BAFI-3210 file (N, C-alpha, C; in Angstrom, 3 decimals, decimal comma, padded with zeros to 6 digits):
// residues 313
n [1|2|3|4|5|6|7|8|9|10|11|12|13|14|15|16|17|18|19|20|21|22|23|24|25|26|27|28|29|30|31|32|33|34|35|36|37|38|39|40|41|42|43|44|45|46|47|48|49|50|51|52|53|54|55|56|57|58|59|60|61|62|63|64|65|66|67|68|69|70|71|72|73|74|75|76|77|78|79|80|81|82|83|84|85|86|87|88|89|90|91|92|93|94|95|96|97|98|99|100|101|102|103|104|105|106|107|108|109|110|111|112|113|114|115|116|117|118|119|120|121|122|123|124|125|126|127|128|129|130|131|132|133|134|135|136|137|138|139|140|141|142|143|144|145|146|147|148|149|150|151|152|153|154|155|156|157|158|159|160|161|162|163|164|165|166|167|168|169|170|171|172|173|174|175|176|177|178|179|180|181|182|183|184|185|186|187|188|189|190|191|192|193|194|195|196|197|198|199|200|201|202|203|204|205|206|207|208|209|210|211|212|213|214|215|216|217|218|219|220|221|222|223|224|225|226|227|228|229|230|231|232|233|234|235|236|237|238|239|240|241|242|243|244|245|246|247|248|249|250|251|252|253|254|255|256|257|258|259|260|261|262|263|264|265|266|267|268|269|270|271|272|273|274|275|276|277|278|279|280|281|282|283|284|285|286|287|288|289|290|291|292|293|294|295|296|297|298|299|300|301|302|303|304|305|306|307|308|309|310|311|312|313]
n.u [-008,280|-006,555|-005,185|-002,705|-001,768|000,783|001,204|-000,152|001,513|004,564|007,662|006,889|006,799|005,752|002,357|002,560|005,795|005,577|003,802|005,557|007,963|007,050|006,110|007,897|009,876|008,655|009,154|011,194|012,586|015,142|014,186|011,468|008,630|005,674|002,433|-000,583|-004,245|-006,951|-010,247|-011,167|-013,148|-014,969|-015,215|-014,346|-011,838|-008,189|-005,041|-001,931|001,563|004,305|007,336|009,297|011,643|013,382|014,537|012,747|011,847|009,791|008,135|005,558|003,034|-000,121|-002,833|-005,889|-008,123|-007,374|-006,144|-003,095|-000,590|002,247|003,954|006,148|007,697|009,924|011,645|009,935|009,079|006,636|006,531|004,454|003,526|001,547|-000,515|-003,296|-004,536|-003,776|-005,540|-008,101|-008,077|-007,455|-008,752|-011,962|-011,888|-010,831|-008,336|-006,822|-007,243|-005,607|-002,779|-002,294|-002,180|-000,173|001,729|002,442|003,547|004,839|007,084|005,147|005,502|003,657|001,196|001,795|-000,307|-002,158|-000,432|-000,409|-001,232|-000,527|-000,302|-001,207|-000,893|002,184|003,780|005,071|004,042|001,609|000,300|000,355|-001,026|-004,020|-004,213|-002,955|-002,457|-004,747|-006,497|-006,715|-008,120|-008,173|-005,944|-003,746|-002,152|000,703|000,013|000,204|002,027|002,488|004,387|005,998|006,008|003,250|002,199|-001,122|-003,209|-006,098|-008,767|-011,942|-011,150|-009,285|-007,135|-004,324|-001,121|002,211|005,199|006,368|009,099|011,713|013,243|010,167|008,558|005,769|003,899|001,357|-001,252|-005,260|-007,826|-011,353|-014,565|-016,320|-014,716|-012,943|-009,426|-007,434|-009,018|-009,277|-011,243|-011,552|-008,470|-005,696|-003,163|000,365|003,564|006,771|010,644|011,826|014,475|015,946|017,372|017,001|017,263|018,154|015,583|015,474|014,931|013,443|014,028|013,860|011,207|007,792|006,718|003,299|002,740|004,518|004,739|006,892|008,230|006,917|006,637|006,633|002,789|000,806|-001,551|-004,066|-004,306|-005,576|-006,776|-005,565|-006,628|-006,479|-004,769|-005,724|-006,283|-005,213|-002,306|-003,787|-002,648|-002,467|-002,731|-001,711|-001,938|-000,100|000,005|002,587|002,126|002,966|006,408|009,257|011,124|011,297|009,493|008,176|008,162|008,021|005,181|002,550|000,324|-003,103|-004,692|-007,795|-010,168|-013,310|-016,978|-018,969|-021,689|-022,580|-020,143|-018,955|-015,244|-013,550|-010,385|-007,347|-004,252|-001,111|000,931|004,134|005,672|008,213|010,986|010,515|008,624|009,345|007,431|004,319|004,660|004,365|004,237|003,870|002,370|002,547|000,728|-000,040|-003,332|-004,598|-006,596|-008,747|-009,964|-011,146|-011,095|-013,971|-016,614|-017,312|-016,282|-014,949|-012,216|-010,223|-008,321|-006,292|-004,285|-001,823|-000,096|002,629|003,719|005,171|006,612]
n.v [040,862|039,035|036,190|035,742|038,005|040,472|041,340|044,537|045,137|046,989|044,682|042,418|039,041|037,654|036,204|034,112|033,606|032,618|030,320|028,520|028,326|026,915|024,617|023,599|022,872|020,783|019,048|018,958|018,459|016,566|015,882|015,708|016,588|015,594|016,450|015,784|015,641|014,107|012,967|009,377|007,352|006,105|007,567|008,061|009,206|010,378|010,754|011,760|011,320|011,643|010,883|011,784|010,563|011,531|009,279|007,125|006,459|006,430|007,334|006,529|007,117|006,510|006,894|006,460|006,146|003,576|002,225|002,122|002,318|001,701|002,143|001,395|002,363|001,313|001,608|-000,811|-002,158|-002,838|-002,456|-002,845|-002,526|-003,230|-004,413|-004,023|-003,233|-004,626|-006,914|-005,976|-006,201|-008,719|-012,193|-012,866|-015,288|-017,891|-019,014|-017,026|-014,834|-015,771|-016,300|-013,380|-012,838|-013,739|-012,575|-010,338|-006,806|-007,373|-006,598|-006,761|-007,831|-006,185|-005,704|-002,836|-001,227|-001,142|001,104|004,137|006,722|009,850|011,306|014,161|016,046|015,527|015,467|017,985|018,430|017,404|018,973|021,483|021,458|020,948|022,350|025,114|027,774|028,280|027,478|029,464|031,766|034,068|036,107|036,317|038,743|038,429|036,672|034,917|032,044|029,711|031,472|032,449|034,898|034,264|033,281|033,413|031,361|031,003|028,740|027,660|025,118|024,609|026,573|027,207|027,746|029,470|030,219|033,647|034,594|033,671|030,021|030,400|027,885|025,364|025,414|024,684|022,806|023,021|021,811|022,510|022,169|019,200|018,819|016,552|015,012|012,794|010,265|011,125|013,252|016,495|017,078|018,410|019,513|020,020|021,094|020,448|020,691|020,524|019,424|018,722|016,327|013,874|011,439|008,000|005,976|002,542|-000,932|-002,875|-006,040|-009,398|-009,951|-010,674|-012,968|-013,447|-014,881|-016,774|-018,766|-019,823|-017,914|-016,656|-016,919|-020,256|-021,369|-023,550|-025,546|-027,739|-031,340|-033,526|-035,219|-037,351|-039,606|-042,159|-042,706|-042,104|-042,502|-043,303|-042,094|-039,380|-038,996|-036,971|-036,585|-034,635|-034,252|-032,422|-029,464|-027,505|-024,414|-022,483|-020,673|-020,933|-018,849|-015,765|-015,806|-014,430|-016,359|-019,962|-021,577|-023,235|-025,869|-026,131|-028,300|-029,008|-030,965|-031,732|-032,300|-034,498|-033,681|-031,619|-030,121|-029,095|-027,773|-030,599|-030,598|-029,721|-028,992|-028,142|-028,158|-027,260|-026,635|-028,084|-029,246|-026,753|-027,766|-027,548|-025,570|-027,052|-029,654|-031,937|-033,079|-034,120|-033,361|-033,964|-033,958|-034,562|-034,825|-033,600|-035,598|-035,642|-038,290|-041,132|-040,734|-038,987|-040,803|-040,485|-038,204|-034,692|-033,652|-031,254|-029,096|-026,685|-024,278|-021,819|-019,579|-017,090|-015,601|-012,466|-009,848]
n.w [-017,346|-019,736|-019,900|-020,878|-021,092|-020,319|-017,020|-015,185|-013,286|-012,639|-012,710|-012,171|-013,353|-016,569|-017,085|-019,353|-018,817|-016,463|-016,761|-018,495|-016,999|-014,729|-016,123|-017,240|-015,400|-014,073|-015,877|-016,364|-013,867|-011,871|-009,357|-007,223|-004,983|-004,105|-002,190|-000,380|-000,257|-002,033|-003,086|-003,974|-007,063|-005,138|-003,311|-001,211|001,018|000,911|002,019|000,080|-000,001|-002,068|-003,762|-006,609|-008,792|-011,564|-014,404|-013,945|-011,307|-008,516|-004,996|-002,858|-000,866|000,586|002,569|004,516|007,008|008,894|007,038|005,346|002,454|000,944|-002,228|-004,569|-007,138|-009,594|-012,622|-014,408|-012,536|-009,589|-006,690|-003,610|000,002|002,648|005,209|005,922|003,253|001,420|002,517|002,087|-000,830|-001,776|-001,686|-000,126|000,762|003,334|002,741|001,084|003,151|004,802|003,628|003,590|006,355|006,679|005,030|006,588|006,826|004,914|002,168|-001,521|-004,771|-007,354|-010,125|-012,520|-013,130|-011,402|-009,585|-008,839|-010,651|-012,126|-014,412|-015,434|-013,079|-012,561|-015,371|-017,412|-020,067|-020,279|-017,689|-018,066|-020,620|-018,953|-017,524|-017,450|-019,991|-022,656|-020,469|-018,371|-016,730|-015,259|-013,143|-010,256|-008,435|-005,606|-003,619|-001,045|-000,248|002,284|003,155|001,260|-001,908|-004,247|-007,059|-008,349|-010,553|-012,134|-013,164|-015,194|-013,996|-012,004|-009,435|-009,907|-008,018|-008,457|-008,007|-007,592|-007,844|-009,865|-010,762|-010,989|-009,931|-009,551|-007,103|-005,977|-006,307|-007,017|-007,372|-008,832|-006,976|-008,015|-010,200|-012,067|-012,389|-013,830|-013,021|-010,131|-007,552|-006,506|-006,043|-003,847|-004,131|-002,970|-004,073|-004,253|-003,505|-005,687|-007,231|-005,161|-004,513|-001,922|-001,314|-002,114|-004,249|-003,933|-005,142|-002,782|-000,904|-000,028|-001,024|-001,570|-003,976|-005,131|-007,282|-006,859|-004,424|-002,687|-002,107|000,125|003,843|006,157|005,935|007,109|006,789|007,880|006,848|008,056|010,946|013,595|016,041|016,863|018,674|021,099|024,435|027,487|028,632|026,336|023,390|020,251|016,892|013,662|010,185|008,435|006,003|004,510|002,650|001,857|001,706|003,289|004,811|006,812|008,672|011,917|013,893|014,964|013,657|014,904|016,075|017,460|019,810|020,256|022,322|022,131|024,135|022,208|022,117|023,465|023,257|025,094|026,178|026,756|027,112|025,761|023,823|022,696|019,586|018,763|015,037|014,156|012,336|009,644|006,500|003,337|000,444|-000,294|000,973|003,250|006,744|010,227|013,083|016,636|020,600|023,453|024,833|028,466|030,334|033,022|032,963|031,838|028,266|026,402|025,167|021,774|021,569|020,096|018,174|017,255|015,049|014,841|012,929|013,722|011,740|012,314|010,373|008,505|010,030]
ca.u [-006,935|-006,621|-003,957|-001,588|-001,129|001,156|000,894|000,405|002,375|006,062|008,707|005,877|006,609|004,775|001,824|003,992|006,947|004,895|003,675|006,940|009,164|006,068|005,403|009,277|010,198|007,977|009,527|013,321|013,420|015,761|013,457|010,312|007,803|003,872|001,845|-001,674|-005,598|-007,936|-011,583|-011,428|-014,070|-016,267|-016,119|-013,201|-010,705|-007,067|-003,943|-001,077|002,910|004,843|008,690|009,509|013,161|013,533|013,291|011,214|011,357|008,284|007,995|004,438|002,246|-001,294|-003,318|-007,268|-008,055|-007,345|-005,371|-001,777|-000,267|003,387|003,964|008,067|008,101|011,809|011,525|008,976|008,756|006,246|006,058|004,037|003,324|000,411|-001,359|-004,631|-004,929|-003,584|-006,423|-009,040|-007,618|-007,100|-010,148|-012,625|-011,557|-010,011|-006,720|-006,765|-006,757|-004,435|-001,674|-002,698|-001,805|001,153|002,581|002,450|003,738|006,506|006,884|005,179|004,978|002,464|001,183|002,300|-001,439|-002,394|000,289|-001,251|-001,630|-000,853|000,334|-001,559|-000,242|003,273|004,660|004,987|003,028|000,448|000,266|000,315|-002,707|-005,203|-004,174|-002,646|-002,461|-006,222|-007,363|-006,669|-009,094|-007,670|-004,544|-004,009|-000,611|001,061|-000,545|001,449|002,036|003,776|005,143|006,756|005,054|003,219|001,142|-002,722|-003,491|-007,129|-009,851|-012,672|-010,845|-008,399|-006,498|-002,763|-000,061|003,441|006,399|006,819|010,390|012,512|012,595|008,469|008,093|004,910|003,838|000,380|-002,928|-006,159|-009,024|-012,567|-015,319|-016,603|-013,458|-012,107|-008,402|-006,842|-009,676|-009,416|-011,807|-010,951|-007,403|-005,258|-001,674|001,436|004,711|008,344|012,115|012,567|016,029|016,778|017,437|017,978|017,494|017,467|014,540|016,107|014,279|013,723|014,931|013,379|009,840|007,057|005,435|002,118|002,550|005,213|004,219|007,836|008,608|005,948|007,256|005,424|001,776|000,632|-002,928|-004,394|-004,994|-006,021|-006,422|-005,461|-007,061|-006,460|-003,562|-006,191|-006,723|-004,670|-002,694|-004,725|-002,070|-003,450|-001,690|-002,348|-000,858|-000,052|000,691|002,801|001,066|004,274|007,899|010,374|012,049|010,562|008,416|008,457|007,810|007,626|004,164|001,739|-001,175|-003,567|-005,930|-008,741|-011,472|-015,372|-018,019|-019,741|-023,220|-022,816|-019,340|-017,839|-014,216|-012,752|-009,143|-006,444|-003,057|-001,025|002,187|005,048|005,802|009,808|011,253|009,677|009,016|009,497|006,259|003,564|004,998|003,403|004,631|002,577|002,946|001,330|000,916|-000,823|-004,203|-004,392|-007,736|-009,187|-010,816|-011,108|-011,545|-015,290|-016,971|-017,495|-015,849|-014,287|-010,693|-010,063|-006,636|-006,207|-003,153|-001,327|001,097|002,928|003,899|005,885|006,159]
ca.v [040,667|038,097|035,056|035,928|039,630|040,865|042,306|045,695|045,365|046,715|044,097|040,765|037,723|037,747|034,819|033,007|032,913|031,807|028,322|028,164|027,892|025,576|023,464|023,034|022,626|019,686|018,316|018,676|018,310|015,298|015,488|016,566|015,860|015,760|016,148|016,278|015,172|013,386|011,590|008,602|007,380|005,683|009,116|007,800|010,465|009,857|012,074|011,250|012,003|010,908|011,464|011,756|011,021|010,925|009,420|006,486|006,143|006,937|006,319|007,238|006,891|006,776|006,695|006,575|005,651|002,462|001,746|002,767|001,478|002,373|001,842|001,714|002,153|001,421|001,097|-001,540|-002,936|-002,174|-003,282|-002,895|-002,729|-002,319|-005,591|-003,728|-002,720|-006,179|-007,430|-005,232|-006,840|-010,318|-012,571|-013,362|-016,629|-018,337|-019,312|-015,891|-014,258|-016,731|-015,448|-012,011|-012,591|-014,173|-011,740|-009,325|-006,000|-007,080|-005,773|-007,732|-007,538|-006,380|-004,769|-001,344|-001,185|-000,849|002,011|005,178|007,495|011,391|012,224|015,710|016,847|015,258|015,545|019,063|019,154|017,387|019,906|022,763|021,328|020,679|023,797|026,584|028,464|028,674|027,067|030,170|033,058|034,848|036,243|036,914|038,388|039,074|035,577|034,072|030,442|028,698|032,567|033,220|035,090|033,437|034,157|032,230|031,321|030,456|028,533|026,436|023,459|024,384|027,280|026,940|028,387|029,186|030,943|034,574|034,597|033,031|029,996|029,952|026,067|025,046|025,385|024,541|023,193|023,000|021,555|022,943|021,000|018,283|018,083|015,019|014,799|011,205|009,536|011,897|014,204|017,106|016,705|019,809|019,281|021,003|020,781|020,930|020,243|020,545|019,180|018,591|014,870|014,039|009,823|007,138|005,071|001,565|-001,960|-003,692|-007,054|-010,125|-009,392|-011,657|-012,660|-014,573|-016,034|-017,572|-019,052|-020,018|-016,715|-016,807|-017,823|-020,577|-021,122|-024,483|-026,021|-029,388|-032,350|-034,629|-035,133|-038,682|-039,599|-043,662|-042,723|-041,089|-043,319|-042,621|-040,664|-039,283|-038,717|-036,696|-035,960|-033,978|-033,884|-030,636|-029,242|-026,352|-023,659|-021,317|-021,225|-021,781|-018,128|-014,771|-016,268|-013,807|-017,029|-020,835|-022,071|-024,244|-026,166|-025,962|-029,389|-028,822|-032,132|-030,945|-033,109|-034,705|-033,179|-029,992|-029,073|-028,437|-028,602|-030,910|-030,739|-029,030|-028,612|-027,677|-028,747|-026,411|-027,007|-027,896|-028,113|-026,813|-028,352|-026,844|-025,792|-028,044|-030,489|-032,252|-033,277|-034,268|-032,988|-034,902|-033,344|-034,905|-033,729|-033,973|-035,229|-036,428|-039,256|-041,853|-039,982|-039,342|-041,348|-039,432|-036,749|-034,481|-033,103|-030,348|-028,878|-025,049|-024,058|-020,271|-019,142|-015,929|-015,195|-011,677|-008,519]
ca.w [-018,001|-020,692|-018,934|-021,814|-021,526|-019,285|-015,683|-015,413|-012,045|-012,809|-012,218|-012,038|-014,482|-017,283|-017,445|-020,058|-018,035|-014,772|-017,259|-018,984|-015,913|-013,857|-016,676|-018,080|-014,285|-014,035|-016,874|-016,705|-012,333|-011,675|-008,255|-006,527|-003,904|-003,690|-001,311|-000,450|-000,557|-003,279|-002,792|-005,194|-007,393|-004,085|-002,114|000,065|000,813|000,909|001,514|-000,720|000,065|-002,940|-004,181|-008,039|-008,945|-012,756|-015,360|-014,080|-009,697|-007,426|-004,177|-003,008|000,408|000,794|003,500|004,847|008,627|009,140|005,533|004,417|001,458|000,530|-003,449|-005,283|-008,934|-010,234|-013,865|-015,179|-011,335|-008,679|-005,044|-002,868|001,294|003,866|005,122|005,458|001,630|000,899|002,836|001,307|-002,260|-001,601|-001,903|001,187|001,302|004,737|002,461|000,632|004,015|005,722|002,967|003,807|007,651|006,363|004,130|007,103|006,410|003,934|000,548|-002,332|-006,330|-008,453|-011,587|-012,313|-013,472|-010,031|-009,411|-008,679|-012,432|-011,977|-015,325|-015,472|-012,727|-013,266|-016,276|-017,497|-021,093|-019,444|-016,918|-019,301|-021,461|-018,498|-016,357|-017,647|-021,239|-022,672|-019,355|-016,944|-016,981|-014,187|-012,323|-008,812|-008,060|-004,397|-003,279|000,112|000,086|002,926|003,468|-000,235|-002,734|-005,231|-008,376|-008,763|-012,261|-011,690|-014,451|-014,291|-013,369|-010,756|-009,132|-009,891|-007,576|-009,173|-007,823|-008,295|-008,328|-010,841|-011,759|-011,060|-009,617|-009,305|-005,465|-005,268|-007,745|-006,316|-008,082|-008,574|-006,634|-008,937|-011,382|-011,746|-012,955|-013,321|-011,562|-008,245|-007,176|-005,656|-005,490|-003,418|-003,945|-002,990|-004,321|-003,730|-002,989|-007,246|-007,984|-003,734|-004,363|-000,999|-000,957|-003,733|-004,555|-004,376|-005,106|-001,578|-000,425|000,743|-001,310|-001,884|-005,447|-004,653|-008,226|-006,302|-002,644|-001,815|-000,823|001,394|005,219|006,261|005,832|007,217|006,645|008,498|006,382|008,858|012,763|014,121|017,892|017,416|020,325|022,717|025,688|028,694|028,055|025,151|021,979|019,167|016,085|012,636|008,969|007,767|004,443|003,818|001,263|001,422|001,786|004,195|005,613|006,687|010,267|013,165|015,293|014,115|013,782|015,709|016,147|018,591|019,170|020,974|022,449|022,744|024,016|020,933|022,192|024,433|022,993|026,442|026,050|028,044|027,467|025,061|023,759|021,677|019,402|017,625|014,070|013,818|011,560|008,604|005,994|002,133|-000,101|-000,550|001,536|004,728|007,903|011,302|014,594|017,719|021,754|024,582|025,788|029,612|030,349|034,370|033,176|030,083|026,877|026,444|024,060|020,569|021,360|018,820|018,013|015,985|014,884|014,657|012,702|013,476|010,701|012,812|009,457|008,675|011,022]
c.u [-006,902|-005,213|-003,255|-000,737|000,095|001,047|000,954|001,442|003,593|006,767|008,091|006,373|005,711|004,077|002,590|005,214|006,137|004,712|004,653|007,226|008,351|006,209|007,140|009,776|009,928|008,438|011,065|014,308|013,965|014,791|012,419|009,554|006,277|003,069|000,051|-003,064|-006,152|-008,995|-011,240|-012,807|-015,434|-016,547|-015,221|-012,141|-009,872|-006,198|-002,959|000,448|003,764|006,162|009,228|010,747|012,993|014,718|012,330|011,392|010,576|008,470|006,726|003,379|000,896|-001,945|-005,072|-007,073|-008,445|-006,882|-004,141|-001,310|000,910|003,756|005,356|007,301|009,534|011,286|010,136|008,631|007,634|006,097|005,386|003,762|002,127|-000,917|-003,004|-005,290|-004,974|-004,901|-007,878|-009,318|-007,599|-008,586|-010,695|-012,242|-010,858|-008,489|-006,380|-006,358|-005,993|-003,017|-001,524|-001,782|-000,033|002,572|003,030|002,576|004,730|006,186|006,132|005,098|003,865|002,512|001,720|000,686|-002,028|-001,705|-000,398|-000,652|-001,338|-000,198|-000,395|-001,087|001,500|003,672|004,324|003,928|001,605|-000,270|-000,025|-001,215|-003,769|-004,550|-004,095|-003,096|-003,924|-007,071|-007,751|-007,556|-008,989|-006,262|-004,697|-002,726|-000,597|000,190|000,650|001,094|002,854|004,819|006,324|005,686|004,841|001,855|-000,226|-002,823|-004,813|-007,672|-011,060|-012,348|-009,832|-007,838|-005,014|-002,065|001,596|004,443|006,382|008,122|010,826|013,056|010,657|008,304|006,658|004,358|002,238|-000,831|-004,124|-007,761|-010,087|-013,884|-016,308|-015,841|-013,016|-010,988|-007,798|-007,553|-009,737|-010,297|-011,514|-009,303|-006,846|-004,013|-000,979|002,875|005,775|009,763|012,314|013,869|017,077|016,842|017,952|018,229|017,434|016,270|015,043|015,117|014,364|014,089|013,815|011,615|009,303|006,293|004,391|001,985|003,831|005,532|005,273|008,485|007,605|006,622|005,796|003,567|001,315|-001,075|-003,296|-005,214|-005,927|-005,736|-006,768|-006,087|-007,074|-005,305|-004,293|-006,549|-006,192|-003,513|-003,300|-003,678|-002,842|-001,983|-002,117|-001,314|-001,502|000,346|000,948|002,438|002,194|005,565|008,540|010,766|010,985|009,698|009,026|009,113|007,502|005,814|003,896|000,752|-001,537|-004,845|-006,658|-009,811|-012,532|-015,833|-018,830|-021,561|-023,175|-021,355|-018,541|-016,431|-013,616|-011,356|-008,710|-004,983|-002,259|000,760|003,076|005,793|007,281|010,146|010,412|009,882|008,809|007,648|005,896|004,161|004,445|004,422|003,410|003,245|001,475|001,814|000,170|-002,231|-004,724|-006,204|-007,644|-009,638|-010,426|-011,635|-013,108|-015,876|-017,660|-016,893|-014,705|-013,114|-010,636|-008,901|-006,629|-004,567|-003,121|-000,081|001,425|002,979|005,391|005,865|005,173]
c.v [039,569|037,162|035,490|037,128|039,571|041,500|043,509|045,624|045,256|045,536|042,513|040,141|038,411|036,212|033,692|032,903|032,112|030,283|027,980|027,555|026,662|024,388|022,278|022,150|021,155|018,449|017,436|018,579|016,616|014,710|016,382|015,904|016,242|015,414|016,329|015,643|015,008|012,655|010,605|008,113|006,441|006,913|008,896|009,014|010,131|011,191|010,717|012,309|010,891|011,753|010,784|011,878|010,176|009,807|008,423|005,585|006,481|006,184|007,389|006,701|007,145|005,911|006,965|006,074|004,364|001,460|002,152|001,844|002,641|001,778|002,445|001,707|002,161|001,113|000,377|-002,538|-002,205|-003,241|-002,431|-003,235|-002,256|-003,637|-004,820|-003,782|-003,978|-007,032|-007,306|-006,127|-008,353|-010,881|-013,168|-014,406|-016,931|-018,394|-017,773|-014,887|-015,022|-016,276|-013,937|-011,922|-013,065|-013,189|-010,496|-008,176|-005,463|-006,350|-007,030|-007,062|-007,275|-005,173|-003,500|-000,660|-000,511|000,116|003,463|006,287|009,091|011,736|013,897|016,419|015,955|015,108|016,635|019,377|018,743|018,345|021,187|022,458|021,379|021,936|024,723|026,742|028,679|028,228|028,171|031,063|033,984|034,672|036,895|037,143|038,614|037,837|035,099|033,047|030,140|029,870|032,964|033,443|034,444|034,015|033,247|032,513|030,498|030,015|028,031|025,232|023,756|025,711|026,671|027,965|028,693|030,195|032,636|034,796|032,872|031,777|029,293|028,367|026,173|024,615|024,664|024,221|022,539|022,969|022,399|022,063|020,654|018,078|017,031|014,924|013,270|010,828|010,212|013,401|015,460|017,459|018,112|019,103|020,143|020,283|021,160|020,108|019,871|020,460|019,556|016,911|014,558|012,439|009,071|006,292|003,267|000,341|-003,121|-005,050|-007,792|-010,048|-010,744|-011,495|-013,982|-015,013|-017,261|-017,999|-019,662|-019,024|-016,428|-017,315|-018,993|-020,614|-023,047|-024,676|-027,546|-029,815|-033,085|-034,597|-036,696|-038,585|-040,860|-043,671|-042,186|-042,106|-042,580|-043,078|-040,458|-038,696|-038,449|-036,379|-035,287|-034,192|-032,677|-030,307|-027,977|-025,845|-022,625|-021,805|-021,542|-020,480|-017,030|-014,919|-015,067|-015,322|-018,528|-021,414|-023,332|-025,061|-026,790|-027,213|-029,264|-029,913|-031,578|-032,331|-033,200|-033,606|-031,823|-029,410|-028,296|-028,766|-029,617|-031,388|-029,933|-029,311|-028,427|-028,053|-027,484|-027,340|-026,807|-029,533|-028,392|-027,414|-027,296|-026,645|-026,854|-029,463|-030,827|-033,039|-033,653|-033,518|-033,477|-033,783|-034,322|-033,888|-034,585|-033,863|-035,794|-037,541|-040,117|-040,539|-040,182|-039,848|-040,644|-038,133|-036,191|-033,763|-032,722|-029,989|-027,798|-024,756|-022,191|-020,526|-017,491|-015,036|-014,024|-010,430|-007,761]
c.w [-018,834|-019,714|-019,959|-021,822|-020,352|-018,146|-016,069|-014,089|-012,567|-011,818|-011,686|-013,531|-015,290|-017,162|-017,798|-019,629|-017,090|-016,133|-017,281|-017,876|-014,848|-014,691|-017,353|-016,671|-013,963|-014,760|-016,927|-015,285|-012,719|-010,493|-007,864|-005,775|-004,261|-002,564|-000,817|-000,151|-001,680|-002,507|-004,165|-005,775|-006,370|-003,447|-000,990|-000,127|001,484|000,938|001,189|-000,149|-000,730|-003,305|-005,376|-008,121|-010,643|-012,911|-014,770|-012,131|-008,976|-006,196|-003,653|-002,003|-000,139|001,263|003,727|006,508|008,538|008,397|005,111|003,447|000,881|-001,209|-003,769|-006,630|-009,272|-011,703|-014,333|-013,581|-010,272|-007,890|-004,391|-001,053|002,262|003,968|004,937|004,030|001,034|001,241|002,362|-000,434|-002,519|-001,488|-000,469|001,818|002,756|003,739|001,932|001,766|004,953|005,049|003,665|005,455|007,393|005,875|005,354|006,333|004,994|002,186|-000,216|-003,811|-006,703|-009,332|-011,551|-013,059|-011,697|-009,119|-009,556|-010,065|-012,106|-013,402|-015,877|-014,389|-011,936|-014,071|-016,707|-018,642|-020,898|-019,148|-017,489|-019,719|-020,469|-017,748|-016,683|-019,171|-021,411|-021,321|-018,115|-017,594|-016,092|-013,455|-011,520|-008,617|-006,668|-003,377|-002,257|000,192|000,673|003,390|002,093|-001,200|-004,216|-005,913|-008,789|-009,788|-011,785|-013,112|-013,983|-014,057|-011,970|-010,754|-008,889|-009,315|-008,371|-008,222|-008,061|-008,772|-008,712|-010,234|-012,039|-011,038|-008,947|-007,605|-005,085|-006,687|-006,613|-006,922|-007,614|-007,675|-008,026|-010,218|-010,973|-012,990|-012,746|-012,421|-010,207|-008,540|-006,243|-005,521|-004,869|-002,914|-003,745|-003,255|-003,990|-003,672|-004,629|-006,934|-006,451|-003,790|-003,100|-000,834|-002,204|-003,493|-004,801|-004,101|-003,474|-001,737|000,308|000,108|-001,903|-003,022|-005,167|-005,977|-007,837|-004,639|-002,187|-001,434|-000,707|003,054|005,103|006,134|005,719|007,360|007,277|007,240|006,878|010,170|012,321|015,525|017,734|018,245|021,102|023,607|026,952|028,937|026,556|023,927|021,218|018,170|014,400|011,971|008,397|006,659|004,406|002,258|001,164|001,597|003,145|005,827|005,707|008,068|011,064|014,359|014,394|014,710|014,443|015,372|016,917|018,574|020,400|021,035|023,021|022,970|022,644|020,729|022,667|023,968|023,576|025,798|027,449|027,777|025,808|024,952|022,770|021,080|017,977|016,563|013,554|013,401|010,184|007,548|004,438|001,148|-000,852|-000,218|002,667|005,653|008,718|012,533|015,627|019,235|022,605|025,564|027,325|029,798|032,395|034,317|032,160|029,091|026,909|025,240|022,578|020,392|019,960|018,737|016,861|016,186|014,309|014,558|013,254|012,838|011,311|011,430|009,477|009,634|010,121]
res [m|v|a|c|e|p|p|f|q|l|g|q|p|t|t|r|e|l|e|t|g|a|s|d|l|l|t|a|a|a|s|f|t|l|t|g|t|y|t|d|s|t|g|t|g|w|t|i|s|a|v|f|l|r|p|d|r|e|d|v|v|v|s|r|p|g|v|k|v|e|a|l|l|i|g|s|q|a|y|f|r|g|q|a|f|l|a|e|h|m|g|p|d|a|l|s|q|t|l|v|k|a|a|g|n|a|w|w|k|g|s|t|e|f|f|p|q|l|p|d|f|t|t|g|a|a|f|r|s|t|f|l|g|s|a|v|t|r|r|t|d|h|v|a|i|d|g|a|e|a|i|e|l|s|g|p|r|a|d|v|y|i|r|a|a|a|p|h|d|l|m|r|v|q|t|k|k|d|v|v|i|d|g|l|a|h|p|d|f|e|y|g|n|f|n|r|r|g|t|e|i|t|a|p|s|d|v|i|d|f|s|n|l|t|t|l|p|p|v|y|t|v|v|s|v|d|t|s|r|c|a|s|p|c|v|v|s|a|q|i|k|n|l|g|g|l|f|g|a|t|a|p|s|t|v|a|f|t|m|r|a|s|v|s|g|t|v|i|g|a|c|q|a|q|v|t|p|d|v|g|y|n|a|t|t|s|v|s|c|t|i|t|l|s|g|p|p|e|n|a|a|v|v|t|a|t|p|t|n|p|g|r|a]
***
């Protein structure tokens, strides 16, 4: 049967009615949801759960084992959160990974270029051009999708399932093997909640902007270590610099001092100092503590200082 011909079954909508209903609803709906799975260009499988609020708000969560990232699009602004995802996309150097740890699972600003782009699946005109019309070569009536009657419109790109009852909302799209749409391989998406706007999508508060490190919690690094007062008792100190801001940490930063024998590397003693009060971005301060020794300090012992920055939760 030609795709645009009316079906033989009496009482069933025409193919044109189905296509128009599905594409028009994608265009005009104030809100809808999309959930499912896809494979990216590297062959990695992901799950996706997204809410679209017209005209310009989206809340998209994508995940794979060990990695989850949530992205909010509000007009021209994009926000993200997900520490494991951030760690993969920051530099591998120690400073970058320290910033990742400090950020925790807080929201950060990002470019809209990194936001998931799904025009062929979420805009009516593009969806119709990609999956419907001349792209349909077969129609199957009386298909059950989650207990509801659907009609399947299939072609070389995908199987599209549209609700048989008016207004013929889109229910599911399952692309064929080796078909890539919007950079996604074999996406299998389910649609729902058309015009059932339940929650608002609002800009998060207390957002990190990596172009302005003052929006981070404190991130201390050691500038120098002073052992000139290490006698009996052995007082050690360090000058530290804050590469972040002042707010949002779950606990104060600390600096752990460790004394090791220069030859064997054996730990002779240790102590820890809390950084308080915090200092602002790019400012320096000093911390000190006393290492308890059983006797006079060993000649040429080495003292190191290691900061711990709890960051955000």
